[in-house]
C-alpha positions in Angstrom: -4.0 5.5 -38.4 -3.7 5.4 -34.4 -2.0 2.7 -32.7 -4.3 -0.2 -31.6 -4.4 -1.6 -28.2 -5.6 -5.0 -27.4 -7.8 -4.8 -24.2 -8.0 -7.9 -21.8 -11.0 -9.0 -20.3 -11.5 -7.6 -16.6 -11.3 -10.2 -14.0 -14.4 -11.4 -12.3 -14.9 -10.2 -8.6 -14.3 -12.9 -6.2 -17.5 -12.6 -4.1 -20.6 -10.4 -3.8 -20.4 -8.0 -1.0 -23.7 -8.3 1.1 -22.8 -6.9 4.6 -24.7 -4.1 6.2 -22.8 -0.7 5.8 -20.0 -0.4 8.8 -19.8 2.3 11.4 -17.4 5.1 10.6 -14.4 6.5 12.6 -13.3 10.1 12.3 -9.5 10.9 12.3 -8.1 14.2 12.4 -10.9 16.4 13.0 -13.5 16.9 10.2 -11.9 14.5 7.9 -13.9 11.1 7.9 -11.3 8.3 6.0 -14.7 6.2 6.0 -17.2 8.7 5.2 -18.1 6.9 1.9 -20.0 3.7 3.3 -19.6 0.7 1.5 -20.7 -2.9 1.8 -18.0 -5.0 3.4 -17.5 -8.6 2.5 -14.4 -10.8 1.5 -12.6 -13.8 1.3 -10.2 -14.2 4.2 -7.5 -15.2 2.0 -6.8 -13.1 -0.9 -6.4 -14.9 -4.1 -4.0 -13.7 -6.8 -5.3 -12.7 -10.1 -2.0 -13.5 -12.0 1.6 -15.1 -11.8 3.2 -11.7 -10.8 0.5 -11.7 -7.7 1.2 -14.9 -6.8 4.8 -14.2 -6.6 4.2 -11.1 -4.6 2.0 -13.2 -2.0 4.7 -15.7 -1.7 7.5 -13.3 -1.4 5.8 -11.4 1.6 4.8 -14.9 3.4 8.7 -16.3 2.9 10.6 -13.0 3.4 11.1 -10.7 6.1 11.5 -7.8 3.6 9.7 -7.3 0.4 9.9 -4.8 -2.2 6.9 -4.6 -4.9 7.9 -2.3 -7.8 5.4 -2.1 -10.6 2.5 0.4 -12.7 -0.4 1.6 -11.2 -3.5 -0.8 -11.1 -1.1 -4.3 -10.4 -2.7 -4.5 -6.9 0.5 -3.6 -4.9 -1.0 -1.8 -2.4 -4.0 -4.0 -1.7 -2.2 -7.5 -1.9 0.3 -5.7 1.0 -2.6 -4.6 3.3 -4.5 -8.0 2.6 -1.3 -9.6 3.7 -0.8 -7.6 6.8 -4.2 -8.0 7.8 -4.0 -11.7 7.5 -0.8 -11.9 9.6 -2.4 -9.8 12.2 -5.7 -12.2 12.4 -3.2 -15.1 12.1 -1.3 -13.9 15.3 1.7 -13.6 13.2 2.0 -10.2 14.2 0.8 -8.0 16.9 0.0 -4.7 15.1 0.1 -3.2 11.5 2.3 0.0 10.8 1.3 1.7 7.5 2.9 4.8 5.9 3.0 6.5 2.8 5.0 10.1 2.0 3.1 13.1 2.1 4.6 14.2 -1.5 2.3 16.8 -3.5 1.4 15.4 -7.0 0.7 18.7 -8.4 -1.0 20.5 -5.5 0.1 22.8 -2.7 -0.4 21.2 0.7 -0.7 24.8 2.2 -3.8 25.4 0.4 -5.7 22.7 1.9 -7.9 23.3 5.1 -7.3 22.5 8.6 -4.2 21.3 10.9 -1.3 19.8 9.8 -3.0 16.4 10.8 -6.1 17.3 8.6 -3.6 18.3 5.4 -2.1 14.9 5.6 -5.0 12.8 5.9 -5.9 13.1 2.0 -2.7 11.4 1.4 -3.1 8.4 3.7 -6.8 7.5 2.5 -5.6 4.6 0.2 -4.5 2.9 3.1 -7.6 3.6 5.1 -9.7 2.6 2.0 -7.9 -0.8 1.6 -7.9 -1.6 5.2 -11.6 -0.9 5.1 -12.3 -3.2 2.3 -10.4 -5.9 4.3 -11.7 -5.5 7.8 -15.1 -3.4 7.6 -15.4 0.0 8.9 -16.5 -1.2 12.6 -13.5 -3.7 13.2 -11.2 -1.0 11.6 -12.3 1.6 13.9 -11.9 -0.4 17.0 -8.2 -1.4 15.7 -7.3 2.1 15.2 -8.4 3.4 18.6 -6.6 0.9 20.6 -3.4 1.3 18.4 -3.3 -2.1 17.0 -3.3 -0.5 13.6 -1.2 2.8 13.2 -1.2 4.7 9.8 1.3 7.8 9.9 3.3 9.8 7.6 7.0 8.9 7.0 8.3 11.7 9.0 6.9 10.2 11.8 8.9 6.7 11.8 12.2 8.2 12.5 13.8 6.8 15.6 11.5 4.0 16.0 12.1 0.2 16.2 9.3 -1.7 15.0 9.1 -5.0 16.8 6.4 -7.5 16.2 5.0 -5.7 13.5 3.9 -5.8 9.9 4.8 -2.6 8.3 3.7 -1.4 4.6 5.3 1.6 3.1 3.2 2.7 0.4 4.5 5.0 -2.8 7.7 4.2 -1.9 8.9 5.7 -5.3 8.0 9.0 -3.7 11.2 8.6 -1.0 14.4 9.4 -1.5 17.3 7.0 -1.1 18.0 8.3 2.5 14.3 8.0 3.6 14.4 4.6 2.2 17.4 3.7 4.3 15.8 5.1 7.5 12.8 3.1 6.7 14.3 -0.3 6.1 16.6 -0.1 9.5 13.0 0.5 11.4 12.8 -3.3 11.0 12.6 -5.1 14.5 12.2 -8.6 15.9 9.7 -10.5 14.5 8.5 -8.0 12.1 7.8 -8.0 8.5 8.0 -4.9 5.8 6.9 -4.5 2.2 7.6 -1.2 0.1 5.6 -0.8 -2.8 6.0 1.8 -5.7 6.4 2.6 -9.2 9.7 4.2 -9.9 8.4 5.4 -13.7 5.5 7.6 -11.6 7.5 9.4 -8.9 6.6 13.0 -7.9 10.1 14.0 -6.8 12.4 15.8 -9.1 14.5 13.7 -11.4 17.1 11.6 -9.7 16.1 11.9 -6.1 13.2 8.8 -5.7 15.4 6.1 -4.3 13.2 2.8 -4.7 14.7 1.6 -8.0 18.3 2.1 -6.7 17.5 0.3 -3.3 15.8 -2.6 -5.2 19.0 -3.0 -7.3 21.2 -2.8 -4.5 19.4 -5.6 -2.2 18.5 -8.0 -5.0 21.8 -10.3 -3.8 20.3 -10.7 -0.4 18.3 -14.1 -0.4 16.3 -12.9 2.5 14.7 -9.8 0.7 12.1 -10.4 -2.1 12.2 -8.2 -5.1 8.9 -8.5 -7.4 8.6 -6.6 -10.0 5.4 -6.2 -11.8 4.4 -4.6 -15.3 1.5 -3.2 -17.3 0.3 -6.8 -18.2 -0.3 -7.5 -14.8 -2.8 -4.6 -14.3 -6.2 -5.9 -12.9 -8.1 -2.5 -13.2 -10.0 -1.5 -16.5 -8.3 -2.8 -19.3 -7.7 0.5 -20.8 -5.3 1.3 -17.9 -2.7 -1.5 -19.3 -3.4 0.0 -22.8 -2.8 3.7 -21.6 0.4 2.8 -19.7 2.0 1.1 -22.8 1.5 4.4 -24.7 1.8 7.1 -21.9 
């Protein structure tokens, strides 16, 4: 007899979305990060669904550096983007810098069509999706055009000092220890940085991911927030939490 998994009811959406479809912004040639037009309407201040999300939001507010570790579906990326957008709109920072590693999840980068920039765009798409959900396509287009929001692969971060910025590094479990060390030392004056990732879902070879080791070493520093989420904090379909317990 198979193992039964009790599902928790899905959380109710916070608000109806009723705005008109937003304009699109084409980046990297033919690929359009906003080609799937969606209605954009949201609460200016995002609300947590559970205690873990509340701890994460609090940590990102009170710490210059936060590491959020947890499985897929716990809202790590969305909450980081939401807090970054709030910091920008409140004048806490002057710009947003978002990045994630272009690590192949079972696919070959060389088989994707287009230039190198075109090949990288699909890896960055989740960041565009979260931004579009918080800002709307028209506003996002304007902020991308004037450089207020920058989205770039990890390789483009070396040698930079990011002052007056809110930096979000997504899918950090696909960064090596050396890459994470490089990213953390980009943090400049009046800036905040958030790293999100799931150490159990890395696409790197065993032993190469540096996220878990980095979190363990930095836990002794009070000024750094380490937030760990579990499958009990999943806010996607209830089956996601059930599957994470079994897979």
